[in-house]
Steps between C-alpha positions, in 0.01 A plus 500: 500500500208567267671402178715197449846556358531384145805293400636518147806346340738713296655317206560123533761478777269415791289259293813315383617468862156392627447229239836340584403451866345188655125505559529535881721808462254647249226452762710684759558786252123519440440510876740795538334675202167466682655675802641773273160556341296515820707604805534873559838482680685203355746355759872545426524122505329505157588840351791733564635816339849458356729758657678720250247443223235746393174323579614143439362231732562129539231246563651248740421130482637221717426149386659170611802682650556688173463875458346662193463863405276676248570866427209739462391859540177689559330713240240751622515337842278203425652327199782254564723456195706181503837477334754219541513215753783274613614257766725668751806288577702735722444771761555777248254558218687461167577840344409374151146417622459844658640670187254307281208599725602868496533489120154338463343749741647790301379345172151452645463864611658633180257295288209660689618849408467427127 
């Protein structure tokens, strides 16, 4: 890939989540961001499209037997826009987290139209 993907944060949700995490988890998140920026075909282990959502993806992080998710989308194919993050405590992704991510994604694209 000639150009690295750029990662931006929409609003404060991801930053709030990130700053609450222990330093070792923050390092793991940074490692996965490096993969997102530089690898052409990111493995599903790290990034997967959420079925039933229009262009919403989840960044997948496993750390010390815990599972974390960060919702994001692509803008113009190379820009990764981060929304909310959370620790996943069950098999099913909480609907309220998905709803928040969809709302933030819609807000982001609507704000670009103005």
